[in-house]
Backbone as JSON Lines, residues from 0, in Angstrom:
{"i":0,"aa":"M","n":[7.21,-15.43,2.72],"ca":[6.59,-14.49,2.67],"c":[5.84,-13.84,3.18]}
{"i":1,"aa":"I","n":[6.43,-12.35,3.57],"ca":[5.31,-11.15,4.23],"c":[4.64,-10.45,3.37]}
{"i":2,"aa":"Y","n":[3.19,-10.43,3.41],"ca":[2.72,-9.26,3.48],"c":[1.91,-8.57,3.76]}
{"i":3,"aa":"L","n":[1.68,-6.89,3.41],"ca":[1.21,-6.06,4.24],"c":[-0.67,-6.29,4.2]}
{"i":4,"aa":"S","n":[-1.37,-6.14,5.12],"ca":[-2.34,-5.63,4.98],"c":[-2.5,-4.33,4.88]}
{"i":5,"aa":"R","n":[-4.3,-3.56,4.8],"ca":[-4.47,-2.15,4.31],"c":[-3.61,-1.41,5.8]}
{"i":6,"aa":"S","n":[-3.74,-2.11,6.72],"ca":[-3.45,-1.31,8.1],"c":[-1.9,-1.47,8.07]}
{"i":7,"aa":"D","n":[-1.34,-2.33,7.65],"ca":[-0.43,-2.2,7.84],"c":[0.28,-1.4,6.45]}
{"i":8,"aa":"L","n":[-0.19,-1.66,5.42],"ca":[0.35,-0.36,4.78],"c":[0.34,1.33,4.86]}
{"i":9,"aa":"A","n":[-0.81,1.39,5.3],"ca":[-1.01,2.8,6.26],"c":[0.19,3.15,7.34]}
{"i":10,"aa":"A","n":[0.08,2.27,8.51],"ca":[1.63,2.56,9.3],"c":[2.7,3.01,8.54]}
{"i":11,"aa":"R","n":[3.16,1.65,7.5],"ca":[4.09,1.93,6.65],"c":[4.46,3.29,6.19]}
{"i":12,"aa":"I","n":[3.34,4.31,5.72],"ca":[3.56,5.08,4.94],"c":[3.29,6.27,5.99]}
{"i":13,"aa":"G","n":[2.98,5.86,7.1],"ca":[2.44,7.31,8.23],"c":[1.05,7.84,7.71]}
{"i":14,"aa":"V","n":[0.54,6.69,7.71],"ca":[-1.24,7.6,7.59],"c":[-1.75,6.62,8.82]}
{"i":15,"aa":"K","n":[-3.36,6.84,8.51],"ca":[-4.68,6.69,8.84],"c":[-4.94,5.76,7.95]}
{"i":16,"aa":"V","n":[-5.22,4.79,8.74],"ca":[-6.42,3.46,7.26],"c":[-7.13,4.59,6.25]}
{"i":17,"aa":"P","n":[-8.32,4.68,7.1],"ca":[-8.94,5.78,6.55],"c":[-8.94,6.5,5.22]}
{"i":18,"aa":"T","n":[-7.41,7.44,5.5],"ca":[-6.82,8.18,4.75],"c":[-6.4,7.14,2.96]}
{"i":19,"aa":"L","n":[-6.37,6.24,3.35],"ca":[-6.03,4.78,2.28],"c":[-6.96,5.0,0.98]}
{"i":20,"aa":"A","n":[-8.28,5.42,1.3],"ca":[-9.66,5.8,0.47],"c":[-9.45,6.67,-0.25]}
{"i":21,"aa":"R","n":[-8.52,7.93,-0.07],"ca":[-8.05,8.73,-0.97],"c":[-6.91,8.58,-2.4]}
{"i":22,"aa":"Y","n":[-6.51,7.52,-2.26],"ca":[-5.39,7.33,-2.37],"c":[-5.13,6.25,-4.08]}
{"i":23,"aa":"K","n":[-4.73,5.84,-5.04],"ca":[-4.96,4.97,-5.61],"c":[-3.48,4.14,-5.34]}
{"i":24,"aa":"L","n":[-4.47,2.81,-4.37],"ca":[-3.11,2.16,-3.94],"c":[-2.31,1.07,-5.6]}
{"i":25,"aa":"P","n":[-1.4,0.79,-5.11],"ca":[-0.79,-0.42,-6.27],"c":[-1.55,-1.41,-6.43]}
{"i":26,"aa":"D","n":[-1.53,-2.5,-7.46],"ca":[-2.43,-3.14,-6.87],"c":[-1.68,-4.69,-5.98]}
{"i":27,"aa":"P","n":[-2.43,-5.25,-5.82],"ca":[-1.88,-6.32,-4.51],"c":[-1.35,-7.39,-5.25]}
{"i":28,"aa":"D","n":[0.05,-7.56,-4.5],"ca":[0.46,-8.81,-5.2],"c":[-0.25,-10.29,-4.67]}
{"i":29,"aa":"V","n":[-0.99,-10.34,-4.22],"ca":[-1.9,-11.1,-3.39],"c":[-3.51,-10.94,-3.11]}
{"i":30,"aa":"I","n":[-4.26,-11.96,-3.48],"ca":[-5.49,-11.66,-2.42],"c":[-5.94,-12.74,-1.92]}
{"i":31,"aa":"I","n":[-6.45,-13.0,-0.73],"ca":[-6.55,-13.93,-0.13],"c":[-7.93,-14.45,0.23]}
{"i":32,"aa":"G","n":[-8.52,-14.93,-0.07],"ca":[-9.6,-15.37,0.47],"c":[-10.9,-15.47,-0.71]}
{"i":33,"aa":"L","n":[-11.95,-15.48,-0.65],"ca":[-13.04,-15.61,-2.29],"c":[-13.19,-14.43,-3.04]}
{"i":34,"aa":"E","n":[-13.41,-15.17,-3.7],"ca":[-13.44,-13.6,-4.86],"c":[-14.83,-12.97,-4.75]}
{"i":35,"aa":"G","n":[-14.11,-11.5,-4.93],"ca":[-14.93,-10.34,-4.06],"c":[-15.1,-10.23,-2.9]}
{"i":36,"aa":"R","n":[-14.51,-10.6,-2.06],"ca":[-14.59,-10.58,-0.78],"c":[-13.09,-10.57,-0.61]}
{"i":37,"aa":"G","n":[-11.98,-10.69,-0.83],"ca":[-10.62,-11.15,-0.33],"c":[-10.06,-10.21,0.3]}
{"i":38,"aa":"T","n":[-9.28,-10.45,1.01],"ca":[-8.02,-9.85,1.64],"c":[-6.88,-9.34,0.7]}
{"i":39,"aa":"M","n":[-6.6,-8.25,0.33],"ca":[-5.39,-7.59,-0.26],"c":[-3.97,-7.82,0.74]}
{"i":40,"aa":"G","n":[-3.21,-8.06,-0.25],"ca":[-1.62,-8.02,0.83],"c":[-0.65,-7.61,-0.84]}
{"i":41,"aa":"W","n":[0.26,-6.96,0.06],"ca":[1.32,-6.16,-0.78],"c":[2.54,-6.57,-0.25]}
{"i":42,"aa":"L","n":[3.56,-6.92,-0.77],"ca":[4.88,-7.0,-0.08],"c":[5.27,-5.95,0.22]}
{"i":43,"aa":"P","n":[6.41,-5.55,0.97],"ca":[6.81,-4.62,1.46],"c":[7.51,-3.7,0.42]}
{"i":44,"aa":"E","n":[8.29,-4.07,-0.73],"ca":[8.62,-3.41,-1.95],"c":[7.89,-3.28,-2.76]}
{"i":45,"aa":"T","n":[7.02,-3.46,-2.99],"ca":[5.91,-3.09,-3.58],"c":[5.36,-1.76,-2.93]}
{"i":46,"aa":"V","n":[5.26,-1.38,-1.84],"ca":[4.39,-0.85,-0.79],"c":[5.54,0.55,-0.88]}
{"i":47,"aa":"D","n":[6.92,-0.01,-0.59],"ca":[8.1,1.55,-0.69],"c":[7.77,1.84,-2.09]}
{"i":48,"aa":"A","n":[8.02,1.08,-3.02],"ca":[8.25,1.8,-4.4],"c":[7.01,2.35,-4.63]}
{"i":49,"aa":"W","n":[5.98,2.01,-4.83],"ca":[4.56,2.81,-5.07],"c":[4.57,4.35,-4.19]}
{"i":50,"aa":"N","n":[5.24,4.44,-2.58],"ca":[5.43,5.65,-1.93],"c":[6.35,6.53,-2.42]}
{"i":51,"aa":"A","n":[7.44,5.69,-2.73],"ca":[8.83,6.84,-3.23],"c":[7.74,7.29,-4.87]}
{"i":52,"aa":"N","n":[6.91,7.02,-5.59],"ca":[6.89,7.34,-7.0],"c":[5.56,8.33,-6.66]}
{"i":53,"aa":"R","n":[4.89,8.17,-5.68],"ca":[2.95,8.31,-5.14],"c":[3.63,9.97,-5.54]}
{"i":54,"aa":"P","n":[2.89,10.8,-6.23],"ca":[2.27,11.96,-6.21],"c":[2.34,12.64,-4.55]}
{"i":55,"aa":"G","n":[2.75,13.76,-4.34],"ca":[2.61,14.81,-3.19],"c":[3.83,14.2,-2.06]}
{"i":56,"aa":"R","n":[3.09,13.81,-1.21],"ca":[4.2,13.57,0.24],"c":[5.15,12.6,0.29]}
{"i":57,"aa":"G","n":[4.73,11.78,-0.78],"ca":[4.94,10.25,-1.17],"c":[6.53,10.26,-1.44]}
{"i":58,"aa":"R","n":[6.17,11.14,-2.64],"ca":[7.73,11.16,-3.71],"c":[8.81,12.19,-2.65]}
{"i":59,"aa":"T","n":[9.99,11.4,-3.36],"ca":[10.75,12.1,-2.81],"c":[11.66,12.69,-3.84]}
{"i":60,"aa":"S","n":[12.5,13.98,-3.73],"ca":[13.26,14.18,-5.09],"c":[14.66,14.1,-5.05]}
{"i":61,"aa":"A","n":[15.04,13.86,-5.89],"ca":[16.7,13.18,-6.26],"c":[17.38,14.36,-5.79]}
{"i":62,"aa":"K","n":[18.65,13.99,-4.62],"ca":[19.5,14.57,-5.05],"c":[20.85,14.81,-5.45]}
């Protein structure tokens, strides 16, 4: 399995990493490392579903 980092997530949705601080990100699919200092990771499918349903530019209208 391949997990996306915060920078990967930002690139996938077309924003800069600092912009992510303004978003309520989905719960990570994995946390790697020590408790409290771990690195979050998301599956591409998780990011795509979240981005398609988030308010604002990520939401697409059904046609």
